[in-house]
N, C-alpha and C positions, 0 to 999 in steps of 0.2 A: 740483259748483258751488255757488259760495257764494251764501247766502240772507242778506240784511239786513231786520232789522225792527227800528223805533223804537219804543220803548215808555215808559212813564210810570211811577213809583214806584221805580226804582233808586235807591238810596241808598249801599250801601254792597258791602263784600265779601261779607257774609250772605246779600245778596240775589243778587249775581252767582253764589255758589255752588248756591243753590236753581235759579235759573236752568238752570245747567248742569247740573244733576242730574234736573232736570224733563224737560228735553229731549233728554236723552239716554237717557230710557227708550224714546223712538224707534228702532228699531234702524237705520231711514232716516236719522237725522241721526247726524250727526258732527262733531269739534272745535269745538264749540262756544265760541266769545269773548263776554264781556259787557264793553263801556265804560260803564264808571259815568258816567262825566264827561259823556258826550254821550247817556245812553240809548238806545244801540245794541245790537242783539245780531244776531252773525252766526254762520253755521253753515254745515257743510257739507252739502249734501243737496238734493234735487232741488226744482224749483219746486210738485211735487205735494205738497210735506211743509209748504208757508206756512201753510196755512188750519188744520191740525191744530196746528201750533205756534202759532199766533194762538190758537186755543181754548186751549190748555193754558196759554199765559202767562198770558190773562184770568181762568183758572181759580185760578192762582197771585197775583192780582193785580197783575200786570203787563202792562195792555192796550195795544196799540198805541196810540201817539199818535194823538188827536184822536177816539176809536173811541167814549170812554162819556163821559155828561156828567150833572150832577147828584148823583142816591143812586145809582147804577151806580159812579160815580167814587169816591165816597164808600166804598163797598162794596169797590172794589179798593184802595182805599188801607188800608182794616182789613187786607185778606187779606195785602197785601204785606207789613206789618208780622209777622204771623204767619210768612208763609215766609221772611222776614228771619231771624227767632228763630231757626227751624230750622237756616237755612244758618248761621248762626253756632255754633251748638251743632256742627254734623257738620263744621266747618272747623277747629274746635279741639281734636277729638277723635273 
């Protein structure tokens, strides 16, 4: 079953790389695709993985669209910069 989640703060391939690696840690999730332009993530898994995936994405700085505001949104954005940088480093080597 394909699960789709719209998230915030995806900017580049480094972000996408971090998201893929972060979600694939969960053995129930496979075939992660990241649509950078539209801020969408889709993966193969069952619906029971959705809440865990959303929590993982938030922890990485990519909250579900509309789920955080104010200081939480600023914190998520800061975390996404760190995740992005890590993704860029692992993407290139």
